[in-house]
N, C-alpha and C positions, 0 to 999 in steps of 0.2 A: 669464693664469694658467689652467691646466687646471682643469676642474670636478671635483668629487668626487661620489660617489654620494649622500652626505648632502645636499649643496647642491641636487642635482637633485630629490631626493625631497621636500625641505622648501620648495621654491620655491612661493610662494603667488600666486594670481591678483591682479591689480590692476585699476584702472578701465580702463586701456588695455593693449594688448599690449606686452610688453617682452622683451628677449633677454638670455641669458646665454651668453657666449662660452667655447668650450673650446679654441680654437686651430685652426690649419690650415683655417679657413673653416667649422668646425662650430659651430653655435649651437643653443641650446634656446629656442624661442619659447614664452612662457607667455601664454596668452590669457585674457581676462576670464571666459570660461565654464569655466576650469579645465583646458582641454586644453593639454598640453605636447607640442609638436611639434619633432622634430629636423629641422633644415634645413641643407643644405650650401650655403654661399655660394661661387659660382664666378664667373669673369670670362672674358668673350669678348674676345679680342684681335683687333681688326678690321684694316682696311687701313691702310697708312702714309699720313699726311697729307703731301702733297708740299711743303707750305709749311713745316711744322714738323719734317718728317722723324721724327715720332713716331706711335706707334700709338694709336688710340683704344680704350679698354677700357670694357666695360659689364658691370655685375654682373647675374647672374641666379641663381635659387635652385632647389634641388631638394629635395623632401620625402624624408626617410629614415624616416618612421613616427613614431608617438607613444609617449611614455613613459607607463606602464611596459611596454607591449607590446615596445618596443625599448629595451633597457638602454643605459646609458652606454657600456659596452664594445662592444656590438653596433653602436651608432651610429657609434663611431669606426672600426670595421671597415668599415661600409658607406661612410663618407666616404672612407676610403683606397681601397677598391675602385672607387668611382665615379671618383675622380681618375685612378687607374692604368689602368682598363680602358675607360671610356666616353669620355674626353676627352683630347685632345692638349694640349700646352702653348700652342699658337698660336691654335686656333679651335674653337669648338663645332660638332660635325657637324650638318649640315642633314638628315640621314637618320634622324632619330628616328622611331620607330613612332608612328602616330596613337594606338593603344591605350594606349601608355605615357604620352603627354601627357594623354590623357583621364583616366587614373587619377590622375595628378599634379594635374591641375586639380580633380578631385573631392576629393582629400585636402586641398588647400590653400585652395581657394576655396569649397567647398560644405560639407564636413563640419564645420568649426569655426564656421561662420557661420549656417547655416540650420537651421530646425526639423526634427525627426526625420521628420515626415510629408512635408515637401517633399523631404528628402534621399532618402526611400524611393522617391518617384515618379521622381526623376532617375535613381536607380540602375536602376529598372525600364526606363526609356527607353533607357539606355545598354546594358543587357544584352539587351534584346529587339530593339532596332532598330539601334542605331549600331555597337556593337563587332562583332557578327557580320558586318556588311556590310563593314567595313574591317579585319578581323583580319589581322595580319601585314603591313600596308601602311604606307608612310611618309606623312608629311603631304603630300608632293607628289603622291601617288597619289589623294588625296581631292580631286577636282576639282569644280567647280560642276555639271557635267553629272551626275556620279555622285550628288551630294547631291540634285539635282533628281529623278533617277530614283527614288532611295530614297523621297523625300517623296511623290512622285506614287503610288507603290505603296501607301504608307500611306493616302493620301487616297482611293484607289480603293476602300478598304474602308468608306468613309463617315465615317472619323475625320479630317476635315480639320483640326480643331483640333490633334490629335496630330501631324499632319504639319508644321504650322506650328511647334509647340513643339520638334520634333526638329530642324528647321532652325535655330531659335534656339539650341538646345543646342550643335550643332556649331559655330555661329558663336562662342559663348562660349569653346569650347575653342580655336579658332583665335586669338581675340583674346588669350587667355592665352599661347598659343605666340608670338605677336608680341611681347608684353610681356617674355617671357623670352628672346627672341633666337633662337628656332628657326624661326620662320616670317616671311615677308615680307608676306603678305597674307591676307585672309579671303575664301575662295571663295563664302561665302554672301551676300556683299555684292552679287553680281551677280544674285541670285535674287529681288529685290524685285518683288512682284506676280506672280511666276510660279506661285504655288500657289493662285490663285483657283479655287474649285470650278468645273468645266467646265459643270455644269448643275444645275438644281434651285434651289428657293427657299431662301434662308438663313433658318434658324429661330434666333432669338436664344436663347442658352443660356448659363448660368453654368457654367464648367468649371474655374475656378481653385479650388484646394482651400480657400484662406482665404475666398474669396467664397462658396463653397458653405456653409461654416460660418455665415457671416453670414445667408445666405438662410434656412437651416433654423432658426436662432434667431429670426428675425423671424416665420417661419411659426408656430413653436411658441407665440409670444406673441400670435398674432392673437386679437382679442377675441370674434369670433362663432364659436361652437362648430362648427356644421355646415360653414361655409366653411373653418375651420381644418382640419377632418377631410378636406375635399375637397382642400386643398392638400397635406396630409401623404400622403393616399392616392395622389395624383398622383405625388409624389416617390418613394414606396416601391414603386409598381407600374410606373411609367413607361409606362403605356398611353397610347393616343391620347386627346386631350381629349374627343372625342365618345364614346368608350368609357367614360370616367370619368363623364361627364355622364349617360349613360343606364344606368349600372350599377343592377341590380335586386337586392333582397335574396334573391330566389329563385335567383340565380346563385351565391350565396355558400354554400360548404360548410365550416362551422366544424370538423367532425370531420376532414375531409381537409386542412384548411387550404388550400383552393383557391377561386379565382374562375373559374368556367367560363363563357366567353362563347360563345354560339351563332354559327354561321357567318354568319347574316344580319346580325349586328351588326359583323362584321369587314370591314375594307377589302378583304382578299383573299378573302373569302367562304369561309373555312375556320375551323372551331371552334378556340378558343384557350384554353389553361389557364394561369392565372397562380398560381404557388405563393405563398402568403401567409406572410410571415415573422411572427415574434412581434410585431414593432412594428406591422405592418399589422393584425394581429388585434386588438391593443390599440386601435387607432384605430376599428376597426369596432365593438368592444364599447362604446366611448364613444358612438359615433354611434347605436348601436341604441337608446339611451335616448331619443333625440330623433326618429328617423325609422323605427325598427324596425317600426312598425305600418303603414307605407305601402309602396307598390310600389317606389319609387325610393330608392336610398341618399341621393341629394341632390335632393330635390324642390324645385320652385319655391316661393319664399316666399309666393307669391300663393295657394297651396293650390288651384290649378286643375287638379290631376291630372297636370300635366306635370313633366318633370325641370327642373333649374335651367337658367338661360339659357346659351347658348353663350359669352357674355362673362363669366359669373360668376367663373371663376378668373382671367381676364385683369384684370377690375376689381379683384379682391382683390390681385393682384400690384402693380397701380398704387397701391393704398392703402398697400402696404408700402414704396413708394418706388422701384419699378423701372419704368423706361420700357419701351416696346415694343421698343426697340433693345437693351435689356439682358437681358430675360427675358420669354418668352411661355409660355403653357400647354404648347405642344409642346416647349419647351426642356427639360422634365424628361427627355425621351427622349434628347436630345443630351447632357445632363449625365451620365446614367447610362451611356450608351454610351462616352463618353470615359473616365470614371473606371474602368469595368470593363475596358476594353481596356488602359488603362495599368497596371492592377494584375494583368495576366497571365491574365485569364479567357479561355477559348477563344472565338474569333470566332464559330464556328458556334453555340455556346451562347447568346451574346449576341444574335445575329441571330434565332435562333428565339424568344427571349424577347421581342424587339421585334416579333414576328409578321411578319418580313420573309420574302418568298418568294424562293427561288433564281432568279436570272436565267438561269443556264445550264440549258437544257432537259435535258441529259444528267444533270447533278448533281441537278436537281429530280426526275427520274424514279427515281433510285437512292437518294437520300438521304431516307429516310422517318423517320429518327431524330427523336424528339421531345426527346431529351436531358433528360427530366423529372427524373431523380435529380440530375443535375449542375446543372440550373436551380434546384432546391430549395436546393442548397448555395450557389449564387451569390446567390440572393435573400436567404438568411439572412445572408450576408456583407454584402450591400448594406444591409439593415436595420440591422445593427450599425454599419456605417460612418456612416450618416446620424445614428443615435442618438448616436454619439461626437461628431459635428460639433456637435450641439446643446449638448453638455456642455462643449465647448472654451471 
């Protein structure tokens, strides 16, 4: 029996997803989180079995949007058009566009099931890396080599974790396509081990959004004030561990909200400015009560005139339950770089804030931009991001 607008509007969520049928393959899926999703049930008629002389049929589904954005009438029209225009009576075409399948996967597998913060990151990865690369192309056009080329270009920016996650994302889309009968294989399966960084020492870093929240909450609850401030300041500024350890009160400008590091303290021997967000300034004001009368922000507890030990932050991370393979002091830089890149901040701005020097001699000669106004905006965003993670 066909549905009515009242039935659709009044359908209540239950402990498990359930469906209401409207006829001709159109159903309304009501999910536990309250999402009501229109779905077209379709069947692929495969080859004839020579023994039984019968065709094998397999059901697959296509999302038509959610209610009330898509009304009952509009869902029926979409269902009709889908069957009339996109599919024949005998077989589902294998020439579906990759971008269409990616959007379908997003609507059915991600939006109803995942947290908003995770969904936002997936959306950014799709829009920034994946969809522009394969726009207007079929699933067959998205080969292992092309995926590898894309991921290696991402990894060449220093964001190896993002490259790996983009590969995983594409693999999930293909596995959804396999499950719904439009693809026969997953080209990412052939790329196992292909994205190992070509050089450089791996620095253990936490980059998963949920794990970042756990890390920040553990840090905010650390019992020793000075070391808690050192951990928070490391996360908020993502400077090198040696720069954090040797930070001096004379380098802090509260009026300008800046930390100015002289060239002799920097790895690349050039002065560096770190814009201080409100959260970083709050940490410094708390710290000032304990070490404000001394030279170093984080002095040695032995009161011998030296800054804290090189292993101070590392030992604190161990006491919080993180092994050297999970998170290291240098990992705050990787954590920030990954999250900022995935949230759409310009790579040049991120690299300048990391105090990285251009590898290209030509680009180095002509790119003198400090991007300071943009870096202030980015650091303010980063401070709020970490603050929200603590509250989650």
